C-alpha positions in Angstrom: 12.3 -19.5 6.9 8.5 -20.1 7.7 9.2 -21.2 11.5 11.9 -18.8 12.0 9.2 -16.6 10.9 6.6 -18.1 13.1 8.7 -18.1 16.0 9.1 -14.7 15.3 5.4 -13.6 14.9 4.5 -15.8 18.1 7.0 -13.8 20.3 5.4 -10.2 19.0 2.2 -12.1 19.3 3.0 -12.7 23.4 4.4 -9.0 23.6 1.5 -7.7 22.1 -1.1 -9.4 24.2 0.8 -8.2 27.5 1.3 -4.5 26.4 -2.3 -3.9 24.0 -4.7 -6.4 24.9 -5.8 -9.3 23.4 -8.5 -7.7 21.5 -5.8 -5.0 19.6 -5.6 -4.4 16.0 -2.1 -5.0 16.1 -2.9 -8.9 17.9 -5.3 -8.7 14.9 -2.7 -8.2 12.4 -0.4 -10.5 14.0 -2.5 -13.6 14.0 -3.1 -12.9 10.4 0.7 -13.4 10.1 1.0 -16.4 12.0 -2.2 -17.6 9.9 -0.1 -17.3 6.6 2.8 -19.2 8.2 1.0 -21.9 9.5 -0.8 -21.9 5.8 3.0 -22.2 4.1 3.6 -24.7 6.2 0.6 -26.6 5.6 -1.1 -26.5 8.9 -4.3 -25.7 7.4 -6.3 -26.0 10.7 -4.0 -24.0 12.3 -3.9 -21.1 10.0 -7.8 -21.0 9.8 -7.7 -20.4 13.4 -5.4 -17.7 13.2 -7.5 -16.0 10.1 -10.5 -16.5 11.9 -9.5 -15.0 15.1 -7.7 -11.8 13.3 -11.2 -11.4 11.5 -13.0 -11.2 14.5 -10.5 -8.8 16.2 -10.0 -6.6 13.3 -13.8 -6.5 12.4 -14.6 -5.3 16.2 -12.1 -2.7 16.1 -11.5 -1.5 12.4 -13.6 -1.2 9.3 -13.1 -3.8 6.9 -10.0 -4.0 5.1 -7.8 -5.1 2.6 -6.4 -7.8 5.1 -9.8 -8.9 6.3 -10.3 -9.8 2.7 -6.9 -11.9 2.4 -7.6 -13.2 5.6 -11.5 -14.6 4.2 -9.8 -15.4 1.2 -7.1 -18.1 2.8 -10.1 -19.6 5.2 -12.3 -20.3 1.7 -9.3 -21.8 0.4 -8.8 -24.3 3.2 -12.5 -24.9 3.3 -11.8 -26.0 -0.1 -9.2 -28.2 0.4 -11.8 -29.9 2.6 -14.3 -29.8 -0.2 -16.6 -27.8 1.6 -17.3 -25.8 -1.6 -20.7 -23.8 -0.3 -18.4 -22.3 2.7 -15.1 -21.9 0.5 -17.3 -19.9 -2.3 -19.1 -18.0 0.6 -16.0 -16.4 2.3 -14.0 -16.1 -1.1 -16.8 -14.1 -2.4 -16.6 -12.0 0.1 -13.2 -11.7 -0.3 -13.3 -10.6 -3.8 -16.0 -7.8 -2.7 -13.5 -6.6 0.4 -10.0 -6.5 -2.2 -12.4 -5.1 -4.9 -13.1 -2.4 -2.4 -9.4 -2.0 -1.1 -6.9 -3.8 -3.4 -5.4 -3.6 -6.2 -6.1 -4.9 -9.3 -3.8 -7.6 -9.3 -5.1 -8.6 -5.8 -8.4 -8.5 -7.5 -7.6 -11.0 -10.4 -6.0 -13.4 -7.8 -8.9 -13.1 -5.9 -11.4 -13.9 -8.9 -8.9 -16.8 -9.8 -9.3 -18.5 -6.6 -13.2 -18.4 -7.0 -12.6 -19.7 -10.6 -10.2 -22.7 -8.9 -13.0 -23.1 -6.1 -16.1 -23.5 -8.5 -13.7 -25.8 -11.6 -12.9 -28.0 -8.0 -16.7 -28.0 -7.2 -17.8 -28.8 -10.7 -19.0 -25.4 -11.6 -17.1 -25.3 -15.1 -19.9 -22.5 -16.6 -19.4 -20.3 -13.2 -15.6 -21.5 -12.8 -15.0 -19.8 -16.3 -16.7 -16.9 -16.1 -14.2 -15.7 -13.1 -11.2 -16.8 -15.2 -12.8 -14.6 -17.8 -13.2 -11.2 -15.5 -9.7 -12.1 -13.9 -8.1 -12.2 -17.4 -9.8 -8.4 -18.2 -8.9 -7.4 -14.8 -4.8 -8.4 -15.8 -5.2 -7.1 -18.8 -6.1 -3.6 -17.8 -3.8 -3.5 -15.3 -0.6 -5.3 -17.0 -1.1 -5.3 -20.7 -2.1 -8.3 -22.8 1.6 -9.6 -22.9 2.0 -10.3 -19.3 2.6 -13.6 -17.8 -0.2 -13.0 -15.3 -2.6 -12.7 -18.5 -0.4 -16.1 -19.8 -1.4 -17.5 -17.0 -5.0 -16.7 -16.7 -5.6 -18.0 -20.1 -4.4 -21.5 -19.1 -6.9 -21.2 -16.1 -9.7 -20.7 -18.7 -8.3 -23.5 -21.3 -8.3 -25.9 -18.2 -12.1 -27.0 -17.6 -12.7 -27.1 -21.7 
């Protein structure tokens, strides 16, 4: 239940703001989870606000990490929903860079697929296929040729044609 989860995260945020300060790593991490809840509920503007604040806090307190990469990916996806593709690609590219540094192959491939989807929506078919093909190679290396992820990725490659 996203509403219950959001309610719980907001309570945790209030406590951490009081105890740790509004710019603590814990607050940044909680804002990330609140952003995910808003994203799941379809409240994309609030989602972007939470993710953006989380990135700001986490980057000021810690080195780049997987959570920052994921937050940038969510923000990029929301820019794509608004058809602001250049900004979406910029953020998603930074997300991919961080995922390649900190995440597992599955997360990296998901980021590649996301970039492919954004480029496809933007009408940049050739570029989108390049990202889908890189995602396919990543999935195959991580999960083998018969994995569901590989099948889904092959489907993504077929769509732009």
